[in-house]
PAMI-333736 format. One line per 3 residues: for each residue x, y, z of C-alpha. Coordinates in steps of 0.5 Angstrom, whole numbers, plus 500, padded with zeros to 3 digits. Layout:
BEGIN
X:Y:Z  ...
% end
This chain:
BEGIN
230:772:400  229:779:403  235:782:406
235:788:411  240:791:416  236:794:422
240:797:427  240:795:434  243:800:438
242:808:436  249:810:438  252:804:434
253:802:427  256:796:428  251:793:432
245:791:428  240:785:425  241:782:419
234:778:416  234:773:411  227:772:410
223:767:405  218:770:400  211:770:401
210:766:395  203:766:392  204:759:389
205:755:395  204:756:403  202:763:402
201:767:408  203:762:413  207:764:419
214:760:419  219:758:425  225:763:426
232:762:428  236:768:431  243:767:430
249:769:435  256:768:431  262:767:436
268:770:436  270:770:443  267:777:444
272:780:440  269:780:434  263:776:431
265:771:426  262:771:419  263:763:418
258:763:424  253:768:420  250:768:413
252:760:412  248:758:418  243:763:416
242:760:409  242:753:412  236:754:416
233:758:411  233:752:406  229:748:411
223:753:411  226:758:417  226:765:417
233:767:419  236:772:423  244:774:424
245:778:430  252:783:430  252:784:437
256:789:442  264:786:442  269:788:446
265:791:451  262:790:458  256:785:460
250:786:460  250:790:453  251:784:449
245:781:453  241:788:451  242:787:444
240:780:444  234:782:448  232:788:443
233:783:437  229:778:440  223:783:441
224:786:434  223:780:431  216:779:435
214:786:434  215:785:427  212:777:427
206:779:423  209:783:418  215:778:417
210:772:417  214:769:423  211:765:428
212:768:435  212:762:439  217:758:435
223:762:435  229:759:437  236:762:438
242:759:435  249:761:438  256:759:437
262:759:442  262:766:446  255:767:441
253:760:445  254:763:451  250:770:449
244:765:447  245:761:453  245:767:458
238:769:455  235:762:455  237:762:463
236:770:465  231:772:460  226:773:466
231:777:470  228:785:472  236:787:471
235:785:464  228:787:461  227:793:466
232:798:463  230:796:456  222:798:458
220:790:455  216:785:458  220:779:460
215:775:456  218:778:449  225:776:451
224:768:452  227:764:446  222:758:445
229:754:444  236:754:444  241:751:439
248:751:442  255:749:439  261:749:443
258:754:447  262:757:453  257:756:459
262:757:465  268:761:464  273:757:468
272:752:462  276:755:457  284:754:456
288:759:459  295:758:455  298:765:454
298:767:447  300:774:443  292:776:443
292:782:448  293:789:446  299:790:442
300:783:442  301:782:449  301:775:452
294:773:455  290:767:455  283:766:452
280:765:459  283:772:462  281:776:455
274:774:455  273:775:462  277:782:462
273:784:456  265:782:459  266:783:466
273:787:467  275:785:474  269:781:477
267:779:484  265:773:485  258:775:485
259:777:478  262:771:476  257:767:478
251:771:475  255:769:468  256:761:470
250:759:466  249:752:469  247:755:475
241:759:473  238:753:469  231:753:471
224:750:469  223:756:465  229:755:461
227:753:454  228:746:451  236:746:448
240:742:443  247:742:445  253:739:440
260:739:442  267:735:440  270:732:445
277:734:444  275:741:443  282:745:446
279:751:447  272:751:450  272:744:453
266:740:452  265:740:460  261:746:458
256:742:454  256:737:460  255:742:465
249:745:462  246:738:460  246:736:467
243:742:469  237:741:464  236:734:466
236:736:473  230:741:472  227:736:467
228:741:461  228:737:454  235:737:451
239:733:446  246:733:447  251:730:442
259:730:443  263:728:437  269:724:438
274:729:435  274:736:432  277:743:433
274:749:436  270:753:431  267:748:426
261:752:424  257:748:419  264:743:419
263:742:412  266:745:405  261:751:406
265:754:412  272:751:411  278:754:413
284:751:409  281:744:411  282:745:418
274:746:419  272:739:415  269:734:420
264:729:416  262:726:423  260:733:426
257:736:420  251:732:421  249:737:427
245:741:422  240:735:420  240:733:428
238:740:430  233:741:425  230:734:426
230:736:434  228:743:433  221:740:429
219:735:434  219:741:439  215:746:435
211:741:433  209:740:441  207:747:441
% end
């Protein structure tokens, strides 16, 4: 495995792309271009979770994918995190020949807020306000597939029970915290820009979604609404709503467990399901 840490923003050491590249063996599958997955960890736009980063990358790596983890901008306004992801996608495509990545088989895999970020690119990649400030061709930015785990699609569909998570431990709900962080005090037009199910179109990439029915933080309605929009626009998708499971399961097995709270034998099969689905999608190309 070849790992590198590549800066995404010149003015920040905390925004970078971590590569997990399979060696180009001279014994088998020599010089083949492999599919890739670009991972966006969750963290409520307050941080990027380690649990949804390297362990997920290694799971895909073991199945023959090159993997990348983006540590995007947090505690900052949109569209900066989107610019980070757009630059990362463009970088992977620019180095596709060097890294032996198939530029037409790059999936974005995001969790929670990282799922919101990945889905944002999936539905808004062609918008001039995203590509033009970066001097990039929109086609460089389009994911070839999305994998969304308990992703935020509509900020109104997040629990807003006040907890001491604001500055100096002030009481604030998760919904308000995220909205204030990424949008400030948004008007209705700005809120609508980031209600992602309303921007699904025939240009949205095929999408795999998974969620748990009793997620008490990011409600399962997020996945259901996005899947309905995909169906309305005849975009290929697969949706799995598992009956039970707390928010933030990641791989849902011992690899990413936290004190026994993140073990879920029913839901941990999502990786197998996603890999099968992704193989089917990429074989169509």
